[in-house]
N, C-alpha and C positions, 0 to 999 in steps of 0.2 A: 445576305444569305450565305455567302462564302464564310464570313466570320462565324456564324452560328454553326455551320457544318464542321468547321475545324475545331471549334470549342467543344462540341459534343464528342467528336472523335478523341480529342486529347483527354477529356474527362473520363471517357470509358477506358482509355489506355492507362491513365494514371490510377484509376480505381483498381484495374486489373493488377498493376504492379503492387499496390497496397495489399490486396488479397494474397498475392503470391508471397510477399514478405511475411505476412501473418501466418500463412500455412507452413512456411519454412520454419518459423519459430516453433509452431506446434509440433511439427515433424521431429524436431530436435529435442523435444521434451521440455521446452521453455514455455513461459507464459506468452500468450498471444499479445502482440503490441497494441492492436486496435480493437480486437473482439475477444476479450478475455473470457467471456462466458462460454465460448466454444472450446476452450482448452481442456483436454482430458487430464486427469491426475497423473503425475509422473509415477511410473512403476518403481517400486522399491527394489533394491538389490536382492539377488537371490539368497534366501536363507535355507540351507539344506535341512535344518532341524525343525523347521516350523511347518505345520500342516495348514492348508488354506481352508477357509470357511466362507462360502458364498451364500448370503442370506436368501432364503426363498427357494433354494434348490431342493431336489429330491435326494434321497439317500444314495450313497455311492454304490456302484456295482462293478466298477473297473478298478483294478489296483493301481498303485502309484506309477509315476511316469519314469523316473530315473532310478538307477541303482544307488544314487547318492541323495535321493529325496524321499521324504516320508510319504506314506500312502495318502492319497487324496480322500477327502470325506464328502465330496459332492460330485454329482454328475447330472447333466441335463438329460431328461428322458425317464419314463416310467419303466424301470428295469429292476429285477429282483436284487436284494442286497447280497453282498458277499462278505464272508468272514474276513476280517482284516488280515492281510498278509504281513510278512516280516517287513519292518520298516527299514532296517539296515541291510547292507549288502550281505548276501548269503556267503557262508564259508565255502572255499573251494572255487571261487570265481576265477576263470581263466580267459584270456583274450586270444583269439585265433585270427591270424592275418591271412587273407585270401587275395590272390592277384589274378586279374585277367588283362586283356589288352587295353581295356578302358577304365578298369577299376582297381583300387586298392581298398579292400573292405576289411573291417575288423568286427568280428562277432564276439559276443560274450557268452560263456557257457551258462551264465545265469539267465535263464529264459530263452537262450539261443537268439538273443536280440542283436540287431545291427546297430552298433554303437559308433562306428566311424566309417565314412565313405570319402575317399579321395578320388578326384577325377583326373586320370592320367593324361587326358588330352586337353585339359583346361588348366592353365597356370593361375596361381594366386595373383591378384591384382597388385598387392603391396610388394610381394617378393616373387618375381616370375621364375625363379629357380625352383620354387616349390609347387606341388600340385594344389589345386583348389580343393578345399575340404567342405563338403556339404554336411553330412552327419558328423557329430562330435559329442564327446562326453568328457569335458575337461572343466577346469576351474573357471574358465572364461566363457565357455559355450556349452549348451545342452541342446541336442537335436538328435532324436532317436526314432527308430522304427521298432514297434513291439507288437506282440500278439500273445494270446493265451486263452484259457477257458474259464468260464464262470458257470456255476450250477444254477438250477432253477430255485424257486422259493424254498427255503429250508433245506436245501441240499448241502452236501459236504463241500469242503474246499477242494478245488481241482488244480491241476498244473497251470500256473500263470507265468508271466515274464519274470517273476521273482524266484521261480523254481529252478534249481541247479540241474543242468542237463549234461549228458555225456555225448561227446562228438565221436561219431563212428570213424574208424580208420579210412583214409583216402587221400587223394591229392589235394594240395592247397594252392596250386597255381595251374593256370591253363597252359598245357603243353602245346608245342608246335604240332600242327596237324589235327589237334582236338578242337571240336566246335562247342563243347559244353563241359561244365564242371559241376559236381554235386557235393553238397555238404548235408550231412544227416545228423540232427540233434535228437537225442532220446531222453525223455524225462524219467525220473523214478515214478513209481506208482503213488499217486496222491488221490485219496478219496475213491479208490477203486478204479482209477483211470490213468492210463499212460498217454502222453502226448508226444508225437514224433513230428518234427519239422524237417522238411527237406527243401533246401535252397538249390535252385538250378540256375547257374550263370551261363550266359551264351556269348560267344565271341562277337565283338563289335556292338554289343547291345547294353543299354542301361536298364533293360527290363529284367527283373528277377522273378522267376516263378517260385512260389512258396506253397508247398503241399503240406497241409495239416492232416495228420492221421490220428484219430481218436480211438484208442483201444480200451474197451471195457473189460477189465480183468477181474471185476468184482462179481458178486452173486446176484445183483439186482439190475434191472434195466435202468438206464440213465438217459436224460435228454439235455446235455450241456449246451452252452452257448459259446460261440467263438467270437472273441473281440480282436479287432485290428486297430491300432492307434499310432499316430505320429505326434511326437511331443517335442516342443522347442521353447527356448526362452523368448521373451518379448523384445529383445534387442534387435536393432537393425543390423543387417549383414556387415561384417567387418570390412572396412575400406569403402563402404558405400558413400558416395558424395551426397551432401545435404541438398544439392541442386537437382537430384534425381527424385522426382516425386512419384516413386514407384511403390507398389503395395507389398507389404510383408505381413503374412498372417495365414490363418486357416481358410479353407474353402470347401464347399461341397457342391456336388452336381447331381441332380435327379431330372428325369424326363418331365416331371410335373412342374418344377420351379426353376429348372435350368441351373445356371451358375450363380452361386451365392457365396460371397466372400464376407468375412467378418473381421473387424479390427480387434486387436488385442484389448484395446480400451473398452470396447463393447462387451467383451467377455468379462473383463474386470468389473463392469457395472451390471452384469447379469442382464444384458440387453440383446441376447442372442435370439434371432428370429429366423430359423431355418426349417426346411422340411425335416420332420422328425422320423418318418418311416418311409421306406421305398422298397422297390424290388429291382432297382437298377442304379447306376451312377457310381460315384467314387467319392473319397475324401482326400484332401490334399493339404500340404503346406507349401506356400508360394513365397518366393522372394525374387529380387531382380535377377533375371537370366536363368534361374534354376528352380526346380520344383520336385517334390516327392508326392507320391500318391499310392494309396491302397485301393485295389480294384477287386471286385467280387463279381462273379458271373451274373448275368441278367436272370430274373425269375427267382432269385434267392431273397427272401424277405430279410430286411435288416433295419435296425434302429440306428439313427445318426446322432452324434453328439459333439458338442464343443464345450470345454470346461476349463476352469482354472485349476491347476494341479497344486501349485505352490506359489510362493512369492515370485513373481515374474516368470512363471512357467505355465504353459498352456498346452492343451491337447485337442486333437480332432480325431474322431474315429467312428467305427461302426460295430454293431453287435448283431451277430446272425445266429438265431436259434437252429440247432441241429435236430434231426429226427431222432426218435428214441433208439438207443443202441442196446441190443440185448446182451446179456452176459456172454463173454467170449467172442463177441462180434466187434467189428471196427467200422468206422465211418471216415471217409476221406473227403476233404473239401479243398479245392484248388483256389488259390488266390494269387494276385500279382502285385508286386511292389515295383514302382518306378522311382528311380532316383537319378536325376540327370538334368541336362540342359533343356531349355524350352525350345526345342526344334519342332516347328509346326508340323512338318510332314510325318515325323515319327509319332508325335502325340495324336494326330488325327487318325493314324492307322491303328493305334493301340486301343482307344476307347472313344465313344461318342462324347463330344464336349470337352475332352481332355486338353485340346489345344487352347481352350479359353483361359488356362492358367497363364498364358502369355497375354498380358492385359494391355489392350489398346485403348481402354477407356470407352467413352460414349461414341467414338468415331470408328468403331470396329468395322462397320459396314463399308467405310472408305479405306481403312487401313489394310484389311485383308487383301483386296485386289492390288493395292500398291506394293505390299510385300511380295505377292505372287510375281508381279512385273519385275521388281528388284531382283528376285531370285532367278528369274529367266535371264535377265541381263548379266548377272554374275556367271551363269552357266556358259555364257558366250565370252565374256571379258576375262573371267577368272581373277578379278581383283575387285573387292568390295568398294574401295574408294572410287575407282573409275565407274563402277556400276551406279553409285550414288550420283555422280556427275551426269551420267547418261540418263538416269531416271528424271532428274530435274530438267534436263534438256527436252526430254519427251513431254513433260508436263507443260513447259513453256510453249512448246509447239502446239499442244492441245488447246491451250488458253491464249493463243496468239491474238485472235480477233477481239477477245474480251480486253486483253491488255492494250491492244491498239486503240480501242475506244477510250479507255481510261487515259492513256497518254495523249491522245488527240485532244481530249477535254482539258488536260493540264496545259498543253501547248497553247490552246486558245486563252486559257486563264492567264498564262504568262504574257501573251501578246497584249491583253487589255490591262494588265497590271499597272503600267505607268499612269493610265487614265484614272484608275481607281485610287491610286495613291494621291494624285493631284487633287481629285475630287474630295477625298477625305480631309485633306489639309485645308481645302477651301471652305468646306462645310462642317468643320469640326465642332462648331458651336450650335449646329442645328442637326441633331441626330436623326430626326424624322425625315427631313429633306434629304439627308445623306443616304438613308436607306432607299428612298424612292428613286434617287438619282442612280444609285448602284444598280437597282433592278432595271432601270431604263437602259443603262449601258449594256447589261447582259442581254436584254431583248434585242437591241440593235446589232450587237455582235454575234447573236445566236449562240450564246454561251450558257450551258447548263452547269451551275455551280456543283451539283451533285453528280455530274457525269463522270468524274474521275473516281468517285467513291464506290458506286454499286458494282462495277465490274471487278474491282479488287476484293470487295467483301465476299463476292461469290466464290472466290478462289481460296479464301482463308481456311475453311474447313479442310480442304484437300491438303494444304501445306501443314496444318496442325496434325492431321492424320499421318502424314509422312514423318513428321517430327517423332510421333510415338512409335512408328515402325522402326526408325533408327535407334530410338532409345531402348526399345524392348527386345530387339533381335540379338540373340546370343552370338550370332555369326559375326557381329562387329567386334566381339570381345577378342583382344589380342590379334585382330586382323590388320595387316600392314597396308598402307597405301603406297607411298613412295618416300625415299630419303629418310628424313628424321621421324616421319609418322609411322610407327610400327604397331600402334594399337588405336584403332578408330573409336574404341569405347572409352578411352582415357583422354584427358586434356592434353593439348599440344605441350610437350615439355619445354619448348623454347618460346611459346606464345606467338609464333609467327602467324599462324592462321587467325587467331583472334585480332591481331594487329591489322592484317589484311582485311578482315571482316569490318573492323572499325573504319578503315580508310574507304572501303566501298560504300559503307553507310553514309559517310560524310559526302562522298561524291554524289551519291544518289539524292541526298537531301538538298545539295546545292543546285541540282538540276531542276528541282521542283519550283513552281512559282512561290515566291515569298509572300506570306500573308501581309496585307496592308497594315494591320494592327501590329505595333512594335512588340507588345507582350506576347502575342501569338507567334510572331516570328522567332522570338527567343525560345519559346516552348517547343517550336518545331525543330529546333536544333538540340535542345537539352534532352528531350525524352528519348530519341533514337540513340544518342550518345550514352545515356545512362543505361539503356537496354543493352548496348554493345558491351558494357563492362561485364555483364553476366556471362558472355561467351568466353571469357578467360577461364571459366570454371566448367564449361560444357565439354562433352566428348568431342574429339576431333572430327568424327563423322558428321555430327550435327553442325559444327561450324563450317565444314566443307560444303554441306548442303546449302547453308545460307549464303555463303560466298558465291557459289555457282548461281543461285537464284538472283543475287544482287547484280552480278556481272552481266547476266543475260538481260535483266530488266534495264540496266543502264544502256546497254547496246541498243535495245529496242526503242527506248525513249529517245536516244540520240538520233536514230534514223528517222523516227516519226517527226521530231521537232524540225529536223533539217528539211524534210519533204514539205512540211507545212509553212516553210519560210520563217520559222522562228529559230534562229541560230542558237545552239546550245550555249548557255552563258552561266558561268559559275557565280554564285553570290555567297558571300561569307556573312556570318551573323555579326550584328553590331551590338555588342554587349556594353 
């Protein structure tokens, strides 16, 4: 029975490692090693001159994504067509740099779009002397926030994000003592309409209020539609480790269908299945640690879309129809743009469901309270590394009796192991009798072969959830612990923690009862050691969490073995 249990566990573990490797290959754009049928097509390099065409889509209603990219000819959703805007950048485009205490933002006068966003309080992972860049419009990356107007069916062309705007005079940096800063972009009259965008930046905030004023300067009433969109390339974030299986791509949220995220590959294959219309929610672009989102007030009807804009370029957005505007009248609609770190408390306060861009996966129900507890510990300890240690300690205390049952069962197994080994050798030519004799020994010694398995299995979801908490929390980014560990989100630069992790794994394995079967005994050593190799590439915070868990487990196992009269004894593999 013991052999069967261990075989099943190692098969599950081995298959998990195969799946992990396979998904790593897919994540990096390579062919899957074991399951090639699941591998999406590798996206081609961006071609600024080529327009995309997605078969089966409806006609385009929103203009192109980037000033360097031709207009898209497809969009998901039944919306009126728009006359094609200018494909090339308009003449007179200027860039405007604006600074606050948390931002360095660059706006383009073409459409008054946000084309670059630097986070002044978050360093770049590759070069910590530079600010982290979220939005960008360069030869290497495209990630933009845009908005504009489209007309109803058969209506004239209106101001879009391709329309050159004029920046009103004003401050370009947040002065000492000031709490906010405004930028006002005014378009020329297009189709009898003038669009005025006013960005309001607030001290200490990654939330940008964007007011759109639509002025009808023509002779007839108009009912335009406002579009808001986020556009980015399909590449993974620069410097992102291949071992971080985090999501990068667009997402939408509505009260009806809640949080829906879509891979770039699914957009490429025209397999987008999201809520198309709503009166609430948001659209977002998500990546590891950071997110951007357009928000519109509840009660305003909007159409939601995701689409391929060009080769390796994708957008997510919403289109909101405005009420009819009489000649000489104006209509103002307030929107909000968020561009910053995935800090749960800030996101929760900004909009319902916005905190879901911080993705904990299928264990969110466990991960959220774990993050809450970790945050409370940090507020007392003021060090994220020690907060991780304290959290694991609290979890080990909470699961003390479950662990005690598991280690007691292991101690009993270790005590009867010599009898099992002797019996297997004696009856090696009679497997049926060997199995019967093994079960008789277990009954006599009152040993349950599965007794050490179930208590540990119960805890696995909790520790997986904690893994995702540490992986997803931007607070770990550039957070020091002690000495040489100055960034808990990056691998240990000197590999000290991974080496300690490997040693604790070896120690813990050597304390466990050795399987009677020689092959299983070898596997019992090989699999944990192979798993330990991955920790050389994991963030230091995750390795610290596993080390703490290992050390506390070893200590508890040592105490229980001693109390049960089974002195701790190390055994080494016989390869």
